[in-house]
PAMILUM-312568 format. One record per residue: residue number from 1; residue in three letters; chain; x, y, z of N, C-alpha, C in turn. Coordinates in Angstrom, 1 decimal, padded with zeros to 4 digits. Layout:
! PAMILUM-312568
<atom><nr>NUM</nr><rest>Ala</rest><kette>A</kette><n_u>X</n_u><n_v>Y</n_v><n_w>Z</n_w><ca_u>X</ca_u><ca_v>Y</ca_v><ca_w>Z</ca_w><c_u>X</c_u><c_v>Y</c_v><c_w>Z</c_w></atom>
...
END
This chain:
! PAMILUM-312568
<atom><nr>1</nr><rest>Asp</rest><kette>A</kette><n_u>042.5</n_u><n_v>001.4</n_v><n_w>-018.8</n_w><ca_u>043.2</ca_u><ca_v>000.1</ca_v><ca_w>-018.8</ca_w><c_u>042.5</c_u><c_v>-000.1</c_v><c_w>-020.2</c_w></atom>
<atom><nr>2</nr><rest>Glu</rest><kette>A</kette><n_u>042.5</n_u><n_v>-001.2</n_v><n_w>-021.3</n_w><ca_u>041.9</ca_u><ca_v>-001.4</ca_v><ca_w>-022.3</ca_w><c_u>042.2</c_u><c_v>-002.9</c_v><c_w>-022.5</c_w></atom>
<atom><nr>3</nr><rest>Thr</rest><kette>A</kette><n_u>041.2</n_u><n_v>-003.6</n_v><n_w>-023.3</n_w><ca_u>041.6</ca_u><ca_v>-005.1</ca_v><ca_w>-023.6</ca_w><c_u>042.2</c_u><c_v>-004.9</c_v><c_w>-024.7</c_w></atom>
<atom><nr>4</nr><rest>Val</rest><kette>A</kette><n_u>042.4</n_u><n_v>-006.5</n_v><n_w>-025.0</n_w><ca_u>043.6</ca_u><ca_v>-006.7</ca_v><ca_w>-026.1</ca_w><c_u>043.2</c_u><c_v>-006.2</c_v><c_w>-027.6</c_w></atom>
<atom><nr>5</nr><rest>Asp</rest><kette>A</kette><n_u>041.9</n_u><n_v>-006.2</n_v><n_w>-027.8</n_w><ca_u>041.4</ca_u><ca_v>-005.5</ca_v><ca_w>-029.3</ca_w><c_u>041.2</c_u><c_v>-004.2</c_v><c_w>-029.3</c_w></atom>
<atom><nr>6</nr><rest>Gly</rest><kette>A</kette><n_u>041.5</n_u><n_v>-003.6</n_v><n_w>-028.2</n_w><ca_u>041.5</ca_u><ca_v>-001.8</ca_v><ca_w>-028.2</ca_w><c_u>040.4</c_u><c_v>-001.4</c_v><c_w>-027.7</c_w></atom>
<atom><nr>7</nr><rest>Arg</rest><kette>A</kette><n_u>039.2</n_u><n_v>-002.2</n_v><n_w>-027.1</n_w><ca_u>038.2</ca_u><ca_v>-001.6</ca_v><ca_w>-026.6</ca_w><c_u>038.5</c_u><c_v>-001.0</c_v><c_w>-025.2</c_w></atom>
<atom><nr>8</nr><rest>Pro</rest><kette>A</kette><n_u>037.9</n_u><n_v>-000.5</n_v><n_w>-024.8</n_w><ca_u>038.1</ca_u><ca_v>000.5</ca_v><ca_w>-023.5</ca_w><c_u>037.5</c_u><c_v>-000.9</c_v><c_w>-022.5</c_w></atom>
<atom><nr>9</nr><rest>Leu</rest><kette>A</kette><n_u>037.6</n_u><n_v>-001.1</n_v><n_w>-021.2</n_w><ca_u>037.4</ca_u><ca_v>-002.1</ca_v><ca_w>-020.4</ca_w><c_u>036.3</c_u><c_v>-001.8</c_v><c_w>-019.3</c_w></atom>
<atom><nr>10</nr><rest>Ile</rest><kette>A</kette><n_u>035.3</n_u><n_v>-001.9</n_v><n_w>-019.6</n_w><ca_u>033.9</ca_u><ca_v>-001.5</ca_v><ca_w>-018.9</ca_w><c_u>033.3</c_u><c_v>-002.8</c_v><c_w>-017.9</c_w></atom>
<atom><nr>11</nr><rest>Pro</rest><kette>A</kette><n_u>033.4</n_u><n_v>-002.2</n_v><n_w>-016.5</n_w><ca_u>033.0</ca_u><ca_v>-003.4</ca_v><ca_w>-015.6</ca_w><c_u>031.3</c_u><c_v>-003.9</c_v><c_w>-016.1</c_w></atom>
<atom><nr>12</nr><rest>Lys</rest><kette>A</kette><n_u>031.1</n_u><n_v>-004.9</n_v><n_w>-015.8</n_w><ca_u>029.5</ca_u><ca_v>-005.7</ca_v><ca_w>-016.1</ca_w><c_u>028.6</c_u><c_v>-004.3</c_v><c_w>-015.7</c_w></atom>
<atom><nr>13</nr><rest>Ser</rest><kette>A</kette><n_u>028.9</n_u><n_v>-004.1</n_v><n_w>-014.1</n_w><ca_u>027.8</ca_u><ca_v>-003.4</ca_v><ca_w>-013.5</ca_w><c_u>027.5</c_u><c_v>-002.3</c_v><c_w>-014.4</c_w></atom>
<atom><nr>14</nr><rest>Ala</rest><kette>A</kette><n_u>028.6</n_u><n_v>-001.4</n_v><n_w>-014.8</n_w><ca_u>028.5</ca_u><ca_v>-000.2</ca_v><ca_w>-015.4</ca_w><c_u>027.8</c_u><c_v>-000.6</c_v><c_w>-016.9</c_w></atom>
<atom><nr>15</nr><rest>Leu</rest><kette>A</kette><n_u>027.9</n_u><n_v>-001.8</n_v><n_w>-017.3</n_w><ca_u>027.6</ca_u><ca_v>-002.2</ca_v><ca_w>-018.7</ca_w><c_u>026.1</c_u><c_v>-002.5</c_v><c_w>-018.5</c_w></atom>
<atom><nr>16</nr><rest>Ala</rest><kette>A</kette><n_u>025.6</n_u><n_v>-003.0</n_v><n_w>-017.3</n_w><ca_u>024.4</ca_u><ca_v>-003.4</ca_v><ca_w>-017.4</ca_w><c_u>023.4</c_u><c_v>-001.8</c_v><c_w>-017.2</c_w></atom>
<atom><nr>17</nr><rest>Glu</rest><kette>A</kette><n_u>024.1</n_u><n_v>-001.2</n_v><n_w>-016.1</n_w><ca_u>023.6</ca_u><ca_v>000.2</ca_v><ca_w>-015.9</ca_w><c_u>023.3</c_u><c_v>001.0</c_v><c_w>-017.4</c_w></atom>
<atom><nr>18</nr><rest>Met</rest><kette>A</kette><n_u>024.1</n_u><n_v>000.9</n_v><n_w>-018.0</n_w><ca_u>024.0</ca_u><ca_v>001.5</ca_v><ca_w>-019.4</ca_w><c_u>022.9</c_u><c_v>000.7</c_v><c_w>-020.1</c_w></atom>
<atom><nr>19</nr><rest>Val</rest><kette>A</kette><n_u>023.0</n_u><n_v>-000.4</n_v><n_w>-020.2</n_w><ca_u>021.7</ca_u><ca_v>-001.1</ca_v><ca_w>-020.8</ca_w><c_u>020.2</c_u><c_v>-000.7</c_v><c_w>-020.1</c_w></atom>
<atom><nr>20</nr><rest>Arg</rest><kette>A</kette><n_u>020.3</n_u><n_v>-000.5</n_v><n_w>-018.7</n_w><ca_u>019.3</ca_u><ca_v>-000.2</ca_v><ca_w>-018.3</ca_w><c_u>018.6</c_u><c_v>001.4</c_v><c_w>-018.4</c_w></atom>
<atom><nr>21</nr><rest>Leu</rest><kette>A</kette><n_u>019.7</n_u><n_v>002.0</n_v><n_w>-018.5</n_w><ca_u>019.2</ca_u><ca_v>003.6</ca_v><ca_w>-018.9</ca_w><c_u>018.7</c_u><c_v>003.5</c_v><c_w>-020.5</c_w></atom>
<atom><nr>22</nr><rest>Glu</rest><kette>A</kette><n_u>019.3</n_u><n_v>002.9</n_v><n_w>-021.3</n_w><ca_u>019.2</ca_u><ca_v>002.8</ca_v><ca_w>-022.6</ca_w><c_u>017.6</c_u><c_v>002.4</c_v><c_w>-022.6</c_w></atom>
<atom><nr>23</nr><rest>Lys</rest><kette>A</kette><n_u>017.0</n_u><n_v>001.3</n_v><n_w>-021.9</n_w><ca_u>015.7</ca_u><ca_v>000.9</ca_v><ca_w>-022.2</ca_w><c_u>014.6</c_u><c_v>001.8</c_v><c_w>-021.6</c_w></atom>
<atom><nr>24</nr><rest>Asn</rest><kette>A</kette><n_u>015.0</n_u><n_v>002.5</n_v><n_w>-020.7</n_w><ca_u>014.1</ca_u><ca_v>003.6</ca_v><ca_w>-020.1</ca_w><c_u>014.4</c_u><c_v>004.9</c_v><c_w>-020.9</c_w></atom>
<atom><nr>25</nr><rest>Phe</rest><kette>A</kette><n_u>015.3</n_u><n_v>005.0</n_v><n_w>-021.4</n_w><ca_u>015.0</ca_u><ca_v>006.2</ca_v><ca_w>-022.7</ca_w><c_u>014.2</c_u><c_v>006.0</c_v><c_w>-023.8</c_w></atom>
<atom><nr>26</nr><rest>Arg</rest><kette>A</kette><n_u>014.4</n_u><n_v>004.2</n_v><n_w>-024.1</n_w><ca_u>013.7</ca_u><ca_v>004.1</ca_v><ca_w>-025.3</ca_w><c_u>012.2</c_u><c_v>004.1</c_v><c_w>-024.9</c_w></atom>
<atom><nr>27</nr><rest>Lys</rest><kette>A</kette><n_u>011.7</n_u><n_v>003.6</n_v><n_w>-023.6</n_w><ca_u>010.4</ca_u><ca_v>003.6</ca_v><ca_w>-023.4</ca_w><c_u>009.8</c_u><c_v>005.2</c_v><c_w>-023.1</c_w></atom>
<atom><nr>28</nr><rest>His</rest><kette>A</kette><n_u>010.6</n_u><n_v>005.9</n_v><n_w>-022.8</n_w><ca_u>010.1</ca_u><ca_v>007.5</ca_v><ca_w>-022.6</ca_w><c_u>011.2</c_u><c_v>008.7</c_v><c_w>-023.2</c_w></atom>
<atom><nr>29</nr><rest>Pro</rest><kette>A</kette><n_u>010.4</n_u><n_v>008.7</n_v><n_w>-024.4</n_w><ca_u>011.3</ca_u><ca_v>009.4</ca_v><ca_w>-025.3</ca_w><c_u>011.4</c_u><c_v>011.0</c_v><c_w>-025.1</c_w></atom>
<atom><nr>30</nr><rest>Glu</rest><kette>A</kette><n_u>012.3</n_u><n_v>011.6</n_v><n_w>-025.1</n_w><ca_u>012.4</ca_u><ca_v>013.0</ca_v><ca_w>-024.4</ca_w><c_u>011.8</c_u><c_v>013.9</c_v><c_w>-025.8</c_w></atom>
<atom><nr>31</nr><rest>Ser</rest><kette>A</kette><n_u>012.3</n_u><n_v>013.9</n_v><n_w>-026.7</n_w><ca_u>012.0</ca_u><ca_v>014.7</ca_v><ca_w>-028.0</ca_w><c_u>011.1</c_u><c_v>013.9</c_v><c_w>-028.6</c_w></atom>
<atom><nr>32</nr><rest>Glu</rest><kette>A</kette><n_u>009.9</n_u><n_v>013.7</n_v><n_w>-028.6</n_w><ca_u>009.2</ca_u><ca_v>013.1</ca_v><ca_w>-029.7</ca_w><c_u>008.7</c_u><c_v>014.1</c_v><c_w>-030.5</c_w></atom>
<atom><nr>33</nr><rest>Gly</rest><kette>A</kette><n_u>008.8</n_u><n_v>013.7</n_v><n_w>-031.9</n_w><ca_u>008.1</ca_u><ca_v>014.7</ca_v><ca_w>-033.2</ca_w><c_u>009.2</c_u><c_v>015.7</c_v><c_w>-033.5</c_w></atom>
<atom><nr>34</nr><rest>Glu</rest><kette>A</kette><n_u>010.3</n_u><n_v>015.8</n_v><n_w>-033.2</n_w><ca_u>011.3</ca_u><ca_v>016.4</ca_v><ca_w>-033.4</ca_w><c_u>012.4</c_u><c_v>016.2</c_v><c_w>-034.7</c_w></atom>
END
């Protein structure tokens, strides 16, 4: 399903998980100096 403006409908829980993973990734960069 999609919202009225055409963006995909993402559950709040999934969105929060994405934010958490993003913050964790920023704290621990895998490829440093590339």
